[in-house]
C-alpha positions in Angstrom: 8.9 6.1 4.5 6.8 3.4 2.9 4.5 3.9 0.0 1.2 2.1 -0.9 -1.1 2.5 -3.9 -4.7 2.7 -2.8 -8.1 3.2 -4.4 -9.7 6.4 -3.3 -12.8 4.4 -2.0 -10.6 2.1 0.1 -8.8 5.1 1.7 -12.2 6.7 2.4 -13.3 3.5 4.1 -10.1 3.5 6.2 -10.7 7.0 7.4 -14.1 5.9 8.7 -12.8 2.7 10.3 -9.5 4.1 11.6 -7.4 1.3 9.8 -6.5 0.5 6.2 -6.8 -3.2 5.5 -6.4 -3.6 1.7 -3.4 -5.6 0.6 -3.4 -4.9 -3.1 -5.9 -4.5 -5.9 -8.9 -6.6 -5.1 -7.3 -8.4 -2.1 -7.6 -7.7 1.6 -5.0 -8.1 4.4 -6.9 -11.1 5.6 -6.8 -12.8 2.2 -3.1 -12.0 1.5 -1.6 -12.0 5.0 0.2 -8.7 4.5 -0.2 -5.3 2.8 2.0 -4.8 -0.3 4.0 -1.6 -0.3 6.9 0.1 -2.1 10.2 1.6 -1.0 10.1 4.6 -3.2 8.2 6.4 -6.0 9.9 4.6 -9.0 9.0 1.2 -7.4 5.4 2.3 -6.9 5.2 3.6 -10.5 6.5 0.2 -11.8 3.9 -1.6 -9.7 1.2 0.6 -11.1 2.4 0.0 -14.6 2.2 -3.8 -14.0 -1.0 -4.2 -12.1 -3.1 -1.0 -12.1 -3.4 0.0 -15.8 -7.0 -1.0 -16.1 -8.1 0.8 -12.9 -10.5 3.7 -13.7 -11.1 4.8 -10.1 -8.8 7.5 -8.7 -5.6 6.1 -7.2 -3.9 7.6 -4.2 -0.3 7.2 -2.9 -0.3 6.7 0.9 2.9 7.8 2.6 3.4 5.7 5.7 5.8 6.1 8.6 7.0 2.7 9.5 7.7 3.8 13.1 4.0 4.6 13.6 2.9 1.1 12.6 1.9 -1.3 15.3 2.9 -4.4 13.3 6.0 -5.9 11.7 7.3 -4.8 8.4 9.4 -7.3 6.5 11.5 -6.4 3.4 11.1 -9.4 1.2 11.7 -10.5 -2.3 8.6 -12.0 -3.9 8.9 -15.2 -5.9 9.9 -14.4 -9.5 11.3 -11.0 -8.6 14.7 -9.6 -7.9 13.4 -6.5 -6.1 12.9 -6.1 -2.3 9.5 -4.8 -1.3 8.2 -3.9 2.2 5.3 -6.1 3.4 3.2 -4.7 6.2 2.0 -7.6 8.4 -1.0 -5.9 10.0 -3.5 -3.1 9.4 -2.3 0.4 8.9 -3.6 2.9 11.4 -4.8 6.0 9.6 -2.5 8.0 12.0 0.6 6.3 10.4 -0.3 7.8 7.0 1.5 11.2 7.0 0.5 12.2 3.5 -2.0 11.2 0.8 -1.3 12.3 -2.8 -3.1 11.7 -6.0 -1.3 9.2 -8.2 -1.0 9.2 -11.9 1.2 6.6 -13.6 
């Protein structure tokens, strides 16, 4: 299972289009080249604490089944980090998201 923090409005748009294409806060898949994700809840909580504290819109946690993605997932260590994060190199089909839960950091 892969986790991704999403704005509620971005998830609503994905449900209409059939694919989720937001990489991270304010950046699209096309801009970033991949979609940022987390391996577990503690990692997602740490990401939220670093980057999402000023967000006022409701946040959701997307639970994504890697085997339902039609694109590569690479587990990479970003520059300046010692943690490995899953990076999804393509759009996420809505059907690959098995659960959506409200997120509160």
